[in-house]
C-alpha positions as CSV (number, residue, x, y, z in Angstrom):
1,X,91.0,77.8,106.6
2,X,93.3,78.4,109.5
3,X,93.8,81.9,111.1
4,X,97.3,82.6,112.5
5,X,98.3,84.8,115.3
6,X,97.4,88.5,114.9
7,X,100.4,90.7,114.4
8,X,100.5,94.4,115.2
9,X,101.6,97.2,112.8
10,X,105.3,97.1,113.8
11,X,105.8,94.7,110.9
12,X,103.4,96.5,108.6
13,X,105.0,99.8,107.4
14,X,102.0,101.6,106.1
15,X,102.7,104.9,107.7
16,X,105.8,105.7,105.6
17,X,106.4,106.1,102.0
18,X,109.2,104.2,100.3
19,X,110.8,104.5,96.8
20,X,108.9,101.5,95.6
21,X,105.4,102.8,96.2
22,X,103.4,104.3,93.4
23,X,101.8,107.4,94.9
24,X,99.1,109.7,93.6
25,X,97.5,112.6,95.3
26,X,93.9,113.6,95.6
27,X,91.3,115.6,97.6
28,X,88.1,114.3,99.2
29,X,87.5,117.6,100.9
30,X,88.8,121.2,100.1
31,X,92.3,121.6,101.6
32,X,92.8,117.9,102.3
33,X,95.5,116.1,100.4
34,X,95.0,112.3,100.3
35,X,98.0,110.1,99.6
36,X,97.0,107.1,97.5
37,X,99.0,104.0,96.6
38,X,98.5,101.4,94.0
39,X,97.8,97.9,95.2
40,X,97.0,94.6,93.5
41,X,93.8,92.9,94.7
42,X,92.8,89.3,93.9
43,X,89.4,88.6,92.4
44,X,89.3,85.6,94.6
45,X,86.2,84.6,96.7
46,X,88.3,83.0,99.4
47,X,90.2,86.3,100.0
48,X,87.0,88.4,99.6
49,X,85.5,86.2,102.2
50,X,88.0,87.4,104.7
51,X,87.7,91.0,103.4
52,X,84.0,91.2,104.0
53,X,84.1,89.2,107.2
54,X,86.5,91.9,108.6
55,X,83.6,94.2,108.1
56,X,80.5,92.2,109.1
57,X,82.1,90.2,112.0
58,X,84.3,92.8,113.7
59,X,84.3,96.4,112.3
60,X,80.4,96.8,112.1
61,X,79.7,95.3,115.5
62,X,82.4,97.5,117.1
63,X,80.8,100.6,115.6
64,X,77.4,99.5,116.8
65,X,78.8,99.0,120.3
66,X,80.3,102.5,120.3
67,X,76.7,103.7,120.1
68,X,74.9,101.2,122.4
69,X,77.6,100.5,125.1
70,X,80.5,102.8,124.7
71,X,81.8,102.1,128.2
72,X,82.5,98.4,127.3
73,X,84.8,99.4,124.3
74,X,88.5,98.8,124.6
75,X,90.4,101.9,125.5
76,X,92.1,103.7,122.7
77,X,90.2,102.5,119.7
78,X,88.1,104.5,117.2
79,X,85.6,101.9,115.8
80,X,83.6,104.4,113.8
81,X,86.7,105.8,112.0
82,X,87.9,102.2,111.4
83,X,84.5,101.2,109.8
84,X,84.6,104.5,107.6
85,X,88.2,103.4,106.6
86,X,87.1,100.0,105.5
87,X,84.1,101.3,103.6
88,X,86.6,103.6,101.7
89,X,88.7,100.7,100.8
90,X,85.6,98.8,99.6
91,X,84.5,101.6,97.5
92,X,87.9,101.7,95.9
93,X,87.6,98.1,94.7
94,X,86.1,97.2,91.2
95,X,82.3,96.8,91.3
96,X,82.5,93.1,90.8
97,X,84.5,92.7,94.0
98,X,82.1,95.0,96.0
99,X,78.9,93.5,94.8
100,X,79.8,89.8,95.0
101,X,79.8,89.3,98.8
102,X,80.5,85.6,99.5
103,X,77.6,83.7,100.9
104,X,77.7,82.5,104.6
105,X,78.7,79.1,103.4
106,X,81.7,80.3,101.3
107,X,84.3,79.0,101.3
108,X,82.9,75.4,101.5
109,X,83.9,72.8,104.0
110,X,86.8,71.1,102.3
111,X,86.4,68.0,104.6
112,X,82.7,67.6,104.2
113,X,81.6,64.5,102.3
114,X,79.9,65.5,98.9
115,X,76.2,64.4,99.4
116,X,76.0,63.2,95.8
117,X,78.9,60.9,96.0
118,X,78.0,59.3,99.3
119,X,81.5,57.6,99.7
120,X,82.2,57.9,103.5
121,X,85.4,55.9,102.9
122,X,86.7,58.4,100.3
123,X,90.0,60.0,100.9
124,X,89.9,63.5,102.5
125,X,92.9,64.6,100.5
126,X,91.1,63.5,97.3
127,X,88.0,65.6,98.2
128,X,90.1,68.6,99.2
129,X,92.0,68.5,95.8
130,X,88.8,67.9,93.8
131,X,87.0,70.8,95.4
132,X,90.1,72.9,95.1
133,X,90.3,72.2,91.4
134,X,86.5,73.0,91.0
135,X,86.8,76.3,92.8
136,X,89.9,77.3,90.9
137,X,88.3,76.7,87.6
138,X,85.1,78.5,88.5
139,X,86.8,81.6,89.8
140,X,89.3,81.8,86.9
141,X,86.8,81.1,84.1
142,X,86.6,84.2,81.9
143,X,89.2,86.2,83.5
144,X,91.3,86.4,80.2
145,X,94.5,86.3,82.2
146,X,96.5,83.3,81.1
147,X,99.7,81.7,81.9
148,X,102.2,80.9,79.2
149,X,100.9,77.3,79.1
150,X,97.4,78.6,78.5
151,X,96.0,78.0,82.0
152,X,93.6,80.7,83.0
153,X,94.5,82.6,86.1
154,X,92.4,84.0,88.9
155,X,91.9,87.7,87.9
156,X,94.0,90.4,89.6
157,X,92.9,94.2,89.8
158,X,95.0,97.4,90.2
159,X,93.4,99.8,92.6
160,X,94.4,103.0,94.4
161,X,94.0,103.0,98.3
162,X,94.3,105.9,100.7
163,X,97.3,105.4,103.1
164,X,95.4,106.9,105.9
165,X,92.6,104.3,105.7
166,X,95.1,101.3,106.0
167,X,96.7,103.2,108.8
168,X,93.5,103.6,110.6
169,X,92.8,99.9,110.3
170,X,96.3,99.0,111.4
171,X,96.1,101.1,114.5
172,X,92.8,99.4,115.4
173,X,94.3,95.9,114.9
174,X,97.4,96.9,116.9
175,X,95.2,98.0,119.9
176,X,92.9,95.1,119.7
177,X,95.9,92.7,119.7
178,X,97.1,94.4,122.9
179,X,93.7,94.1,124.5
180,X,93.4,90.5,123.8
181,X,96.9,89.5,124.7
182,X,96.7,91.3,128.0
183,X,93.0,90.6,128.6
184,X,92.6,94.3,129.1
185,X,89.4,96.3,129.4
186,X,87.2,95.6,126.4
187,X,88.2,92.0,126.0
188,X,84.9,90.7,127.3
189,X,83.0,92.8,124.7
190,X,85.2,91.3,121.9
191,X,84.4,87.8,123.3
192,X,80.7,88.7,123.2
193,X,81.0,89.8,119.6
194,X,82.7,86.6,118.6
195,X,79.8,84.5,120.2
196,X,77.3,86.5,118.3
197,X,79.1,86.0,115.0
198,X,80.0,82.3,114.5
199,X,81.5,80.8,111.5
200,X,79.2,78.6,109.3
201,X,81.4,75.5,110.5
202,X,81.8,76.3,114.1
203,X,82.4,79.0,116.8
204,X,84.6,82.0,116.3
205,X,86.9,83.7,118.8
206,X,87.9,87.4,119.2
207,X,91.4,86.5,117.8
208,X,89.8,84.8,114.7
209,X,87.7,87.8,114.1
210,X,90.8,90.0,114.2
211,X,92.4,87.5,111.9
212,X,90.2,88.6,109.1
213,X,91.4,92.2,109.5
214,X,95.0,91.0,109.6
215,X,94.6,89.2,106.3
216,X,93.2,92.2,104.7
217,X,96.0,94.3,105.9
218,X,98.8,91.8,105.2
219,X,97.6,91.7,101.6
220,X,97.2,95.4,101.0
221,X,100.4,96.5,102.7
222,X,103.1,98.2,100.6
223,X,103.5,95.9,97.5
224,X,104.2,95.0,94.8
225,X,107.7,95.9,93.9
226,X,108.0,98.5,91.2
227,X,109.5,95.9,88.9
228,X,106.5,93.5,89.5
229,X,104.1,96.4,89.0
230,X,105.6,97.3,85.7
231,X,105.5,93.8,84.4
232,X,101.8,93.2,85.4
233,X,100.5,96.7,84.7
234,X,99.7,96.0,80.9
235,X,97.6,92.9,81.8
236,X,95.6,94.5,84.6
237,X,92.2,95.7,83.3
238,X,88.9,95.8,85.0
239,X,86.0,93.7,83.5
240,X,84.5,96.9,82.1
241,X,87.4,97.2,79.7
242,X,88.0,93.5,79.1
243,X,86.2,93.6,75.7
244,X,88.8,96.2,74.5
245,X,91.8,94.1,75.3
246,X,92.8,91.4,72.8
247,X,93.3,88.0,74.4
248,X,96.8,87.7,72.9
249,X,97.8,90.9,75.0
250,X,96.7,89.1,78.2
251,X,99.0,86.1,77.7
252,X,101.7,86.4,80.4
253,X,105.3,86.1,79.5
254,X,107.7,84.1,81.6
255,X,108.7,87.2,83.5
256,X,105.0,88.3,84.0
257,X,104.1,84.8,85.2
258,X,106.9,84.9,87.8
259,X,105.6,88.3,89.0
260,X,102.1,86.9,89.2
261,X,103.3,83.9,91.1
262,X,105.0,86.1,93.6
263,X,101.8,88.0,94.2
264,X,99.8,84.8,94.5
265,X,102.3,83.5,97.2
266,X,102.0,86.9,99.0
267,X,98.3,86.5,99.3
268,X,98.6,82.8,100.3
269,X,101.1,83.6,103.0
270,X,98.6,86.2,104.4
271,X,95.7,83.9,104.4
272,X,97.7,80.8,105.7
273,X,100.5,82.2,107.8
274,X,102.9,79.7,109.3
275,X,101.6,76.8,107.4
276,X,103.7,76.0,104.3
277,X,101.4,73.3,103.0
278,X,98.2,75.3,103.4
279,X,99.9,78.3,101.8
280,X,101.2,76.3,98.8
281,X,97.8,74.8,98.2
282,X,96.2,78.2,98.4
283,X,98.7,79.7,96.0
284,X,98.3,76.8,93.6
285,X,94.7,77.8,93.1
286,X,95.8,81.0,91.3
């Protein structure tokens, strides 16, 4: 899965409310008002892989470095606050998305030859398609969310996230982007963190580690539109309440299917920025 260039928060309007945002207010400490917004989150292992990797490969190591070697940290970052913000986002997710942390080997190497087939001359595109079909079917099975033609969709969850947590992570990403672009103080520490946290299929870089955080933020930025949210809201239930919803009520209409496809394409564009073919293949899985 390719990771595109990291973008700063100039294109990510988390710090201002818009008429399309669904907002609720809450308090986590006396006298503190927390603005929360509704977001759609995919129950997709490929997306969750990036979500959890942002924590394990970037945010947690930065917070640890703040204790062990604070002088090496990039200037102008708050790693402990960023880690706390990620943990708050994770807590807001349904339990099944918090407890199923993808294994180190997920997602699988799409180009690897299946051992049981032993066909070194097989088409790479055939293997990619076959594995994509298997993954899609595995993830969607039992979601109860069906397209008008009966195909079962990857599940989608409606959650409420605190604006300040998204803003804290956006500020960190923006500053890390500046540090890496200019090779400023702290870039060497980011490089060392990347060396200590390789991917299962090869080395990582400081930019690729930031890419996980970018994907998280690009997916959870202000969306969907009020129209799409109104269309999808009746279908979005957590697994804890799935037994209370009749299957017929989970069949998407043509308008709901279009709203679902817009969400799927948004996630795909976040995961596969700048690559139309990869983005289309990713969205197809939904």
